[in-house]
Each structure stands twice: as structure tokens, then as C-alpha cells.
N, C-alpha and C positions, 0 to 999 in steps of 0.2 A: 593756759592748758588743759583746760577742759576743752577747748576746742579742737585743738590738736589732736587728744584721745578722741574726739568725736570724729572726726574726719579721718584718723587710719581706720575705727572701726567700722565706718562705711565703705571701705576702701578694701580690708580684708571680706566684709560678706558678700561684696560685689565679685571678687576674684573668686571665690568658693565655686558659682554655677560655672565660670568659664573653666577653671580646671577640670572640673568633671565634665565638662562638652569635649574638653580634649582626652579625655582619658573613657575610649568605650567599654570599658568593664566596669567603668563608677555606673554605666547606665544598667546591666546585667541585676535583675530582681534575685534578692538574695533569700530565695524562697524555693520550693522544689518546683520545676517544671514538670506542666503536663505535655506531654509530645505526642500527638495523635499520628498515628501510623494505621495504613492500609496495606493489606498481603500485596504484593507488586514484583514476583521475582524477577530478575536478580537482583533488584533496589531494595526491594524488603520481602522479608521471608520467616514466616513461624515456625519455628523448629517444633518435634515431637514434646518438645520439654517446655514449650511456652516462649522460650528465648529467642528474642527477634535477630536475625542474620541480615545480611546481604548491605550491596554496595553502597546504598544511602546511610543505612544504620553504621556501617562502620565509619563513615565521615563525618555521622551525627556523633559518636563516641571520640573520633578525636578530638573534635572540637570541644565536645564538655567536657574531654578530660584537660583540655590546653586553657579552658576558661573556669576551671574549679565550678563547674553546673552540676546541681543535683535534680534529677528529672524522674520522672516513670513512663511508660507507653501504654498508651490506653489505643484500642484499634479500633477504628471506622468501620464500618460496615460495607460503604464504598467510597467511590472516590466524591459523589454527591455531598454525601454525607460529612468524608471527610473536609471538604471543603465549606463545608455550611457554618459546622462546628470551629473552626478555626475563624470565621467571619464573625461570629458570634463573641470570640472570645474564650470559649470553652477550651480550645487548644493553645495553649502558649505559640508551639510549634507542630507546622506538619510538616512530616519527614517520608519519604517516599518517589516513586515515578512520577512526581508532578510538574506537567508542563503549564509552562506560563502563555497563559492567554490574555486577549483584550478584556474579555469577560470576567475572569478571574481577577486582572489588575485593578479592577472598578470598585470588587469589595472587601481586596487582600494586597497585602503587601506582601514583594516575594524580596528574597537575598540575592546576592552575586548568583548568577545558574553555574552548575557544578560541571554539567555532562551536557553535550548538544546532539540530536538523533533525529530523527523524523519518522513520520507516518508511513510504515510500509504494509507491504501486501503479501499475503499467504496464499498459495494456490495449492493444488493435487499437485504431487508426481508425476505425470503420465508417463507409464512405462509399456503402456501396451494399448490399443486400438479400441476405443470405446466409443458407442452409440453417440453420445454425445458429443465428444470430438469429432465424431466425422460427420455428425448432422452439420457442429459450426462449420468446419471447412468448406463442406459442400452448397451452404450459402453465403460463404462470405461474399465480398463485392467481388474480386478479381476472378473467382471460379464462375460468375454468373455474368461476366463479362465476356470470358470465354468461350462459355456456352452460347452466348447472343450471337457473338463472331462468327463462330461454326456455323449456325441455323440461317446466318444471314449468308454466310457463301455458300451453302447449298443450295439456298432460295435461289441464289444471282444467277449460278450454271444453271439448275432447273430452267428458270425462267428465258434464258439467251438461247439454249439449244433449245427450246419451245419457239420463237421467234424465228429460229432458223428452219425447222425442219416440220412445222406445222404444215405445210403447203406439201412436203414431198415424202412425210411418213406417217404412214396411216395410225401407228400406235402413238403420236403425238398431234394426230389431227382431233378433229371433231368440234364440240364446244370450248368455250375457252376454260372452263374447269374443268372438262376431263383433260384435255391437252396438258393446262398447267398442271395441275394434281399428276398426272403420266411422268412429266418431266423432272419435275421434282422428285419422284419417287424413285427416276431411274437416277438423278444424280446423287439419292443418298445411297440408294445402292451401288453405284461406281465407286462415290467415297467408302464403302466397307467392301470393296472389292467383290459384288458380288450379281453383278449386273451380265447379262448375256450379250451377246454381239449379234442376234437376232430382234432385239428389242433395243439397240444404240443406234446413235444418228447415221444417216446414209448420206448426207450430203457430204462434200468437202468442205464445207465452212465447218456444219455442224461436229465432222467427227474431229476439225481441227481443234476446236473448242474441248472436247469429249478428253482429248489427248493432253489438254493442257491442266484441264481439270481434274483428271488421272494423277497428275504428278504433283499440282498443288494438293490432291486431298488426303495426298501421301503424307507429304510434307507438315500437312496441316493436322490427322491426327496424330505422326508421331512427336509434335510437339504437345498439341491438347494434354498425349499421355503422359508425357513427361513433368507439362505443368501440375496434373494432378496429382502424378507420385510424388514432386515436392511438397505440393500443398498438404495431403495424409500426412508424409512423411515428418515435414515441420511441426505440424499440430499436436504427431505424436511423442516427438520429443523434446519442445520447447511447450504442448499446451499452447491455448491459445490467447490468453492472457500475458501480456508481455511491457504492459505501463498504464497508468493512470486512463488512458484514453479508452482501453479497451472494459474498463468498468460500467461502461452505458449501458452495453447490453446483455450484461450476464447477473448473477445472484450473488450479491456483495451482502455480508453481515459484518459487524461490529460488536464492540462493548457499550452499553448503557450508559450515559450519562460522561462518556469520558470527551477528551480534545480531540477523537478519533471521529466520533459522532458530528461534531460539531466541523470536520474538516468536510465531511461527505455532505453535509447538508447547503455548506458553499456554494459545492460544487454543484449542487441541485442534483446530484445522484439517490437511485432509490438503493436502498438498503434495509437489512432488518435488524435489530437490535437484540445482543442476549444480555444476558446477567452477568455471566462471566465470561471471561476468556476461554477455558477450559469448555463450557458448553457449545462456544460458538467454534472451535477446531474438532470439536466431535462432528458438530453439521456439516463440517467442510468434508471431514474425510468420508464422510456417509452419503456425500453426493449430493446433500440439500442447499448445497452453497457454492460457488464457482469460483469466489475468493472472498478471503475476510482482513479485512483495513484495523489495523492497531497498531501501539508504536513498535518500531521494527526492534529494537533489543529487547522488549518483552516478548513478541512472539517467537523471536529468534530461539530465546532460552525455552518456552514452553514446547516448541516445535522438538528441539533439541532431547528434552525430558521424555516424550511419550508419543512423540510423532512423527520423528525422523523419518521414517521408512514410505509416508504417505504423502507428506506435506515438505514443503518448502518455501521459504523466503525471498523473494525477487530482490533483486540486486538495484531496488530503483526507492526513490522518495516520495510521499505523495505532496508533503506540508514540513518543512525545517522546524525543529521543534527544540527547546531550552528546557533541562530540568531543574528546579531552584527547590528551597525549605520556603513554605508558606507562612505568613506570620498574620496577625490580627492587622488591622488600619493604624499606621501611627502607630506601629510596635518598638519599644523603646531596644528590643534584640535586633531590629535588623542591620544597624551598622557592625555593632561588634561582631556579630556571627560572618556579614559578607566579609569582614577582614581577615576571621579566622579560614573560611573557604577557600581566599585567596592564596592565604598562606598553605594550607593545607594540598591542595592542588599541587604544588611545587614540589610537596613529600614523596622519597621513595615508598612508604607505607600507602599513600594513594596509588602509587604506581603499581607495586605489588596488588593490591586489594582488585583493580580496573582486571587486569589479567586475569587474576584468577575467579573471577565471575563472569567476564565476558571475553576474555581469549587475548591473544597479542591484535590478532586482529582491529581490535579497538582502540589501539593508541594511534591508527591515523586520523582518531575524531579528537576533539578537545577534550 
């Protein structure tokens, strides 16, 4: 009888941990959780009365309500501080626009991601021609290629006329230097319709070449003029930056200590770091930068709030990103929070919150 009781006791004791492991709520600490947060509108923003709002904050509140969690928010000074304090265990959870990266995964745990986005590019709205836009347009490869072609045609026509006229025409005679310079000068004047008949070719072949050159030069000048107009108009309407490949030759900025800074470092792009997003956008608006790289939804929100008339976000992504809650390594909260995130993402409350903070267009993303 004693052996039977002992056996049943051992079985019961071994079953308790298994039952707790199968119940995610059993792993949630029965104490007030310290939730780290950093200002990153529209995912986390602090109201005038000190209340935290935002898409990530609403997601956390829905999860905390369903899990009956007690918590308090503690603000971190910046993203590196938020990551460091979470990794050290001073924060039980970190909430906000926290990008999942390889480096962070080495020191943290992440929940199931709740928002998919990417690194975006903000540029000035080019509504009028400025010297910077004009300079970059006139030093572009296509423009320089057209200039070289035009000079080459002019030299070719001048040298050909010199070869045909040097023995028959005193204007193209003399030394090689004098003759070629005179013929090239004539072909330049002919191209601009400013040459005189007295100083033109006199032989039949020379005049035949001159006639062909006059026709070709008219067409060449017309095409060149149209090309220049197109380059300047396109630069005026669209600016000189349309994607990540254009960042190699312009002044780029980003926020210090963020995943966006890591993206630029991996791509070996030169950039200037700013302490806050607001400082960087002011530099972009003031002409001290040509582009600013940061999380696209955060860029979009900030520009809508105070820079809409001067700045815009390009419809491109440098790197794909996923936002998640961060936890100390081996945190017992990871699984229950991930399960609740998956449940909440299917709710009407989450859909309403996304539309409210990010607009209808955000529903095209996960």
C-alpha cells in the first residue's frame, strides 16, 4: 500500500511541470512587469500628459488585458539604451518600433513579428530648379556622353573638310595646326548656323561634305537640345534620387544607433548620423542632406506631421524589416506573448488601430 501511494505521488509530481509547460499563462510572472519603451511615432509616442499611445502600445495593452498582466512603462533615452537594458534584464519587455536584426538576436529574444516594413528614403520635394539639381543633372553620365559625342562630330567634320580643302582653299591652308583649327572653327560655326560662304569649302567634295554636315548638325543640335530639356525637366520633377543606387553620390543621413545605420554600413555607403529623426529631417529640409534613410513608416509619419510641403518618402525599400517585442534571452514571456500577438493580429481592434495610425494603405502589408 505504501509503495502504491509513493508511486502515485511521483506520477503526480512529474505531471505538474508538464501541465504548466503546456499552459502558456503558467509561465507569465505573477508580478508587475517593467515594459521599456522609446518614442517612435506612430508606434510609440508620449502624450502631453505622459500617457503612452501608438500602434505598438495598443497592441501591448490588448495582450496585457487578455493575459491579465500588471505592468508599468519606463522610457529609454534611445534605441541602443532600450536594447541594452532589455538584454540586461532591466526591462521584462521592450515595446515600440523594434526591428529584428541578427546582431540583436544574439543578445535578445524576440516575439512573433507583428508588422512587416522596410528601410525607406526621404528626399526633398523638387518643385523649382535649384543649383544643386542643375549641377547633378549637367554632370550625369548621359549628359556628359552627349557632350562628348557632339564634340566628336564637330572635330570629325572639321578634319574631313580640312583634308579636302587644305590645298585648294587658303582659309584651310598653312600649317597643320592652323589648318585644322580653322576647319574645326568653321564646323563649329556651321553647326550653330553662323558660318559665312566666303570662308566655306570651295571644292565640290568639300561643299558636299559641308552640306551633309549642315543637315546633320541641325538634327544633332535639335536632339541635343531635346535631351538637355528632358534631363532638366525630369530632374526638376523627380529629383536626382530614385532608389538606393543613387545614394552612392549624394549626402545621406540616418538616426544614430538604429538598424537603418546598420543597413548603410553593410552597403558601404557614406552617411551622417543624427541623434533624432527630427534633427535629420531638418537637415534634409535645410539642404544639408540630399537623402535621409530610416524606417519607412516612421519617416512617413514624421513628414506628414511637419514636413509634408518640403519632403517626401520614395516608394522604394532598401531592406525588408519586421517589428517585434524584445525580451531578455530565455524569457518565459516569449511563447505566451507570441501566441497572443498571433491572436490579436486577427482581431478587428488591430485592424482599426492600423488604419487609425498608418492609414488604409498599410493594410496592403502584413
